[in-house]
C-alpha positions as CSV (number, residue, x, y, z in Angstrom):
1,M,0.0,-0.1,0.0
2,R,1.4,3.3,-1.2
3,P,0.7,6.4,1.1
4,K,-0.7,9.7,-0.4
5,F,1.8,12.2,-0.9
6,D,1.6,16.0,-1.7
7,H,3.3,17.7,-4.5
8,D,6.7,18.0,-3.0
9,E,6.9,14.4,-1.8
10,E,5.9,13.0,-4.9
11,Y,8.8,15.3,-6.6
12,L,11.2,13.9,-4.1
13,V,10.1,10.3,-4.4
14,A,10.6,10.7,-8.2
15,Y,13.9,12.2,-7.9
16,Y,15.2,9.5,-5.7
17,R,13.7,6.8,-8.1
18,Q,15.5,8.0,-11.1
19,Y,18.7,9.5,-9.2
20,R,21.0,7.2,-10.7
21,K,19.9,7.8,-14.4
22,S,19.4,11.4,-14.1
23,V,22.0,12.8,-12.0
24,G,24.7,10.5,-11.3
25,G,28.0,12.4,-10.7
26,R,26.8,15.5,-12.6
27,T,25.9,17.0,-9.4
28,I,29.2,16.6,-7.8
29,I,31.4,17.6,-10.8
30,Q,29.2,21.0,-10.9
31,D,29.9,21.4,-7.1
32,L,33.6,20.6,-7.7
33,V,33.8,23.1,-10.6
34,T,32.2,25.7,-8.7
35,V,34.6,25.4,-6.1
36,A,37.7,25.2,-8.2
37,V,36.5,28.4,-10.0
38,G,36.0,30.0,-6.6
39,A,39.3,28.9,-5.4
40,A,40.9,30.2,-8.8
41,F,39.3,33.6,-8.1
42,F,40.5,33.8,-4.5
43,A,44.2,32.8,-5.6
44,L,44.1,35.4,-8.3
45,G,42.9,38.1,-5.7
46,Y,45.6,36.8,-3.6
47,F,48.7,37.0,-6.0
48,K,47.4,40.0,-7.8
49,S,46.8,42.1,-4.5
50,D,43.1,42.8,-5.3
51,I,40.7,41.7,-3.0
52,T,37.9,42.1,-5.3
53,W,38.8,38.8,-7.1
54,S,38.8,37.0,-3.6
55,I,35.7,38.3,-2.8
56,I,34.3,36.9,-5.8
57,G,35.9,33.5,-5.2
58,F,34.7,33.6,-1.6
59,G,31.1,34.5,-2.8
60,L,31.1,31.4,-5.2
61,V,31.9,29.0,-2.7
62,A,29.7,30.8,0.0
63,Y,26.8,30.4,-2.5
64,L,27.5,27.0,-2.9
65,A,27.4,26.2,0.9
66,L,24.2,28.3,1.4
67,R,22.5,26.5,-1.5
68,G,23.2,23.2,0.0
69,L,22.1,24.4,3.6
70,V,18.8,25.8,2.4
71,S,18.0,22.8,0.0
72,G,19.1,20.1,2.4
73,S,17.0,21.7,5.4
74,R,13.9,21.7,3.1
75,Y,14.6,18.2,1.5
76,N,15.2,16.6,5.0
77,R,11.9,17.8,6.2
78,I,10.2,16.4,3.3
79,L,12.1,13.2,3.5
80,A,11.1,12.8,7.1
81,S,7.6,13.2,6.2
82,I,7.6,10.6,3.5
83,I,9.5,8.2,5.9
84,E,6.6,8.7,8.4
85,K,3.8,8.0,5.7
86,Y,5.6,4.8,4.8
87,E,5.8,3.6,8.4
88,S,2.2,4.3,9.0
89,A,1.3,2.5,6.0
90,L,3.4,-0.5,6.8
91,Q,2.0,-0.6,10.4
92,T,-1.6,-0.4,9.0
93,E,-0.6,-3.2,6.5
94,N,1.0,-5.4,9.2
95,K,-2.1,-5.0,11.3
96,E,-4.5,-6.1,8.4
97,T,-2.2,-9.0,7.7
98,K,-2.4,-10.3,11.1
99,A,-5.8,-9.7,11.6
100,E,-6.4,-11.7,8.1
101,Q,-4.0,-14.5,9.5
102,D,-5.8,-14.8,12.8
103,A,-9.2,-15.1,11.0
104,S,-7.9,-17.8,8.8
105,S,-6.3,-19.8,11.6
106,N,-9.7,-19.6,13.8
107,H,-11.5,-21.6,10.8
């Protein structure tokens, strides 16, 4: 028995169902490129003694960290809701199965 999910929960279930096919290592590569570019800007600012480049490099890495924090906190809440709904559905199914077994064993 599959529980009823809202739109965000359906999105997350579909995302993780297709994760290996759709994302794979692409997200990791994108994050590594962002960190590498940020580090390059930071180093450029250091070697040219121009703080502007360092601020841009730090901003890129800070954006990446902030994006991870925001999406992580949002999706963790949704994942917890999905797990609770599945647990509830499993408990309901187990009770129904046990009731059926008890009814059939009494005959």
